[in-house]
N, C-alpha and C positions, 0 to 999 in steps of 0.2 A: 487089359491092362493100365488103359487112362484112367479106368475107373478106380483102378487101385493108385494109382498114381496121387490122383486127387483127392481120395479118403487119407493116403497118407499123409498129403501134405494138411490136413486138416486138423488131420491127429496130432500133427507136430507145431502147428500152430494154437493151439487147446494148449497141445503143453507146453508153449511157450508163455502163455497168457496163462496159463497155474503157478511155471515158474517165475515170471515175471508180471508181479500184479499188480495193478493201478501202475504200472512200471511209465515217467514221460518220455522215458531213450529211447534214443533207437534203438531196435532189434535186426539184429545180422547171421543171414544162414548160406548157409550153401549147399545144396541138392543133385541130386547125382543127375544126370540128362537118364539113363540109363533105364532107372527103375525107379527113377522120383523122391529116393530115399534123400532128408534131409539133417542138416548138423546146421545149431546156432553156433554159432562163429563169434569171435571179438573185433572183426574185421575182415574185407575184404584179401585183405594179402594172403590167409587161412585157406580160401576154394585149390582143391586142386584143377586139376589142366580139368580133367573129364565133367566139373561141378561150374554150374550156375552161384555168381554171387546175387542172394537177395535179399533186399530189407526191408521194413515195413516200424509200424508207429515212426514214419518220418514227417513234417511237418512242411508241410508245402509249401507251393504258392501265396501271401495275402492276397484272396479276393474281396469284390469288389466291396463297397461303402453300405452297407444296406440304409435302408430307410432309415430316420428318424420316427422315432418314436413318441407316443407325445407326450406331452411336459408331464413329469409328477407333481404330486401338489406342493403347493406355500408353506415352507414350511417357519416356523415359527420368527418371531422379532424381537431378535437377543434386544436384551437392555441398553439402554441409552448412553449414550459414552459422554464421557464430562469433560470439558471443557476450562483452561488455569483462569482465571481473572486475569495475570499477568497478557496470558492468547489477543485473548481477546480485545486490553487495550492496547495491543501491539497493534492490533487487526485495524481498530479506530484510530488508530494516532496515523495507520500509511492510509485509511481511509476518508482520516479530515485533509493530512500533508498534500493531497496529491485531487484534492478535490473530487471524491467520486459521488456520483450519481447518480443513482439515490443512494443515500446515508446506509449502511445497514442499520437495520430494525432496532440490533442490540445496543447502537450507538451513540452518542448524543454531541452530531457532528456542526462546529459554528467555531467562526473563528475570534479570539481572547481581542478585544481593544485596550489599552488603560491612557492616562495620563501618568509622562516621568515622576517618581515621588522627587526628585532631584531635579536643582533648575542651573539653566546653562545658560555664559554669557554665547554672544553671536561668534568666539567662536569652535563652533563641535566638530573641526576638523574635515570641516566638505559632509558630502552626503553619507561616505563613507561612514564617518565618524560619529557619525547621529545615529545610523543603524548601528554601529559594533555599544554606543551606550544606551541602547532600544534594547538591545543584545543582553548585555552586560548585566542590568533591574531584572528581565527575566528572568536569565537563568538562578541570580538569588532569592528568587519570589518564586524558583518549582515552576515555575513557566514550561509549556511546551511547547517544542515547533520553535520556527525560524520567524522573526522580528525584523522589525522596518521601521524608519520615524517617515510620519506621514511632511514628508520634506519636498522643496522641491529647490532649484537653479537655474541659473537660464535654459540647460539644453536638457534637462528632465525631472517628471514629478513622477507622482502615485496613481496614479493614469498608465507608467509606461515601465518602473517602475517595479511596482505593485500585482501581485497572483491574482485576479477576478473570479474569486470564487461564491457559487449558488448558494451558501451556507450564511446564517446571519450571526450577525457580526454582535458579539456582546462584552461587558465589562463584567472585569473577575469577579463581580459578585450573582451574578444571575443575567442580571439588569439586558434588555435587547437596543442594542444602537440600532441599527437598520437589518430588513430580514435578508439583505442579500449584497453584490459589490453597489446592481444599481440602485437599489434603493439607497446605499451607502453618500452613492454622483450625483445623488439627483438635486443639493441645494440644500437641505435640512436630514437629519434626524430623527430620530425617535426622544431620544432621552441623550443630556448633557456625556460628556466623555471625564468625569467629575474623579474618573475614582482612578487607586494608583494601582500600581502591579501585585501591591502586599493586599489590597481590597480598603482601607483609609479614603475615605474622603482631602481632596489637593487642599480644603481648610483645614482639614486636622495638624497640617504640619503650619499652618500661620504661613506659608506661601503663597506666589505670587499664584495666580489663576488665566498668567496671558501664556500663548504656548507658542513656540515658534512657526512658520510656514512657508510659507511665501507663497501658498498654493492655493487655488482661488476650491470652491468644493467640488466644480468638475473632476479634483486630481489632477489637472494642468499648471507648468507654474506660470505663477502672477498677483494679484494682489488691488486692492482696492486705496484708489489714490485719495485722500480727500478735497477734491475736486467732484467726488463722484463718476470718475472716470475709470475704468481698468488702467490697470497702475504701470508705470512702464516696465514691457515685458522686458529680461534680459537686464536689465540696468540692475548691475552689481551695486550700487548704490542700497537699495531696496531687499540685500539679501547677505547684509555682512556679506559683500568678499564672497561670495558664496561660500558662507557659516565657512572664513578662516582669517575673520576681524575680529576680534573684539573695542575698537574703536568707539571715542563719542562723536565721529562727526561722520560714524557710517550709520545705517540706518535698516531695520529686521520689519518684515509684515509680521503680524503673528493674529490667532484668534484666541477665544477665550474656553476655557470646562467647561464652563455655563451656560452657553451658546446647546441650540436646539438650530435656530434660522440658519442662514447663512456665516453669520460669527461665528460657530466655531469654527471657520476653518479664518476667513477675514473680518479682523475685527475694527472698521470704519475706522476710526482715528484714536486706533494702537500702532501705528506705526516708530517702533520706540529704539531709539540708537541700541548700538550695538555692545558698549558693555552693561548696559542692566542683562538683567537672568530675564529668562521663562523659560518655560518646562516644551519637554516634548510628546508628540500624542504615539505612539508606540502601537503596531498592526499588526495580527499575526498571518504569516502569509501561507 
């Protein structure tokens, strides 16, 4: 009897496979316990009390993950992508603005320094006003970045007002003034800062080569007085009243745009009255 049951069950399974070839669906059946007869049904509710519900082609629980197979061959290298020049320029400007070292290989990282094409009397509006004048000239000339004046008052000078970048400082015509901040403030520069923001020489406009500074070559406030000692530190009479005065009875320490030794920032015998005009050195930050 058991043999007959098994043969019958196997036959019905084979028949179900023929009826449902390559089917991924679950298959349900009811088989008679007494004689082993099997009926294919749609669900368990169709089984009679004397029948037992069975199912097959049912996906079981997922087994454990098998060992990783060997790595396949490396595919072919795809074509090189392209980056727009605008994106590269933006990356370079971010690198320059933040002083990233080393500079990205596709960038030319440097800071711009120029002597202003405009001349001003000693009433510059303080350090903030002088910085604003530099920024306005740079914007008008299409120069990138933030600019501040190489100028000091009684409490602050470039050494505290400026960022100190390990980049070359160049004129707008590409001529190097100093190879880094430390080189800029070591007492001398490589070439005179004699080119304006537009690329013209200071002498082209027939104006003065004197530059308001009240700043030592190391970037600290101060100046050289005519008795060959450092000028009276913090004396408002040597910085045109904190750069708020254009009166003839006050003075300002100046440098010369022609200088490469310490005279570029402190021109020994050029303590001029505040009603006269001089230029500004403008330095990119």
